[in-house]
Legacy VTK file of the C-alpha trace (Angstrom):
# vtk DataFile Version 3.0
C-alpha trace
ASCII
DATASET POLYDATA
POINTS 77 float
319.579 17.269 89.206
321.333 20.593 87.243
325.131 21.520 88.211
326.716 24.457 85.810
329.923 26.000 86.559
330.012 28.151 83.696
331.896 31.033 83.775
330.366 33.730 81.579
326.710 31.627 81.783
325.588 34.690 83.509
321.959 36.510 83.743
321.033 35.149 80.137
321.828 31.443 80.476
319.282 32.177 83.843
316.897 33.347 81.175
317.065 30.465 79.036
317.453 27.817 81.693
313.889 29.536 82.986
312.498 29.858 79.876
313.163 26.409 78.863
311.104 24.714 81.876
313.676 22.515 82.746
313.691 24.134 86.244
310.378 22.662 87.405
311.815 18.876 85.996
314.795 19.477 88.812
315.399 18.106 92.172
318.398 20.535 92.886
320.073 23.456 90.715
323.486 24.056 91.555
325.135 27.949 89.403
328.309 28.231 91.517
330.405 30.033 89.710
328.567 31.010 86.681
328.639 35.728 86.703
325.049 35.662 87.788
323.991 38.849 89.124
321.110 40.468 90.776
319.090 40.195 87.800
319.759 36.866 87.126
318.862 36.622 91.277
315.319 38.190 90.389
314.499 36.182 87.011
314.753 33.488 89.637
313.621 34.202 93.028
309.848 35.129 89.911
310.559 31.544 88.162
307.351 29.681 90.278
309.848 26.459 90.041
312.542 28.226 92.339
310.459 27.703 95.482
310.470 23.652 94.795
313.968 22.700 94.199
315.462 21.405 97.233
319.200 23.265 97.016
319.933 26.195 94.820
322.985 27.000 95.300
324.952 30.251 93.661
328.118 30.237 96.023
330.891 32.970 93.956
328.557 34.553 92.270
328.224 38.561 91.769
324.898 38.828 94.090
324.519 41.864 96.756
321.993 41.814 99.016
319.885 43.361 96.595
320.093 40.250 94.803
320.282 37.726 97.855
316.902 39.417 99.498
314.676 38.679 96.854
315.481 34.657 96.711
315.410 35.035 100.179
312.282 36.288 99.868
310.770 33.378 98.933
312.353 31.212 100.774
315.621 30.351 99.395
318.736 30.379 101.816
LINES 1 78
77 0 1 2 3 4 5 6 7 8 9 10 11 12 13 14 15 16 17 18 19 20 21 22 23 24 25 26 27 28 29 30 31 32 33 34 35 36 37 38 39 40 41 42 43 44 45 46 47 48 49 50 51 52 53 54 55 56 57 58 59 60 61 62 63 64 65 66 67 68 69 70 71 72 73 74 75 76
């Protein structure tokens, strides 16, 4: 499990996290309040390891229905 609550983590942080391969070793990921936008949500949705997570928390980020729908399309609620 990994919890990051870092203002400014944002989409660049999501890119680094995805590229690191760490998500594939996690059970759950909490990125609440990290200033993630729809671009970051789409990047997470494109990562093949994200649907395998037991949970992904993205509350209080900068997501519109576009980012939310991208994640919903891979089964993230």
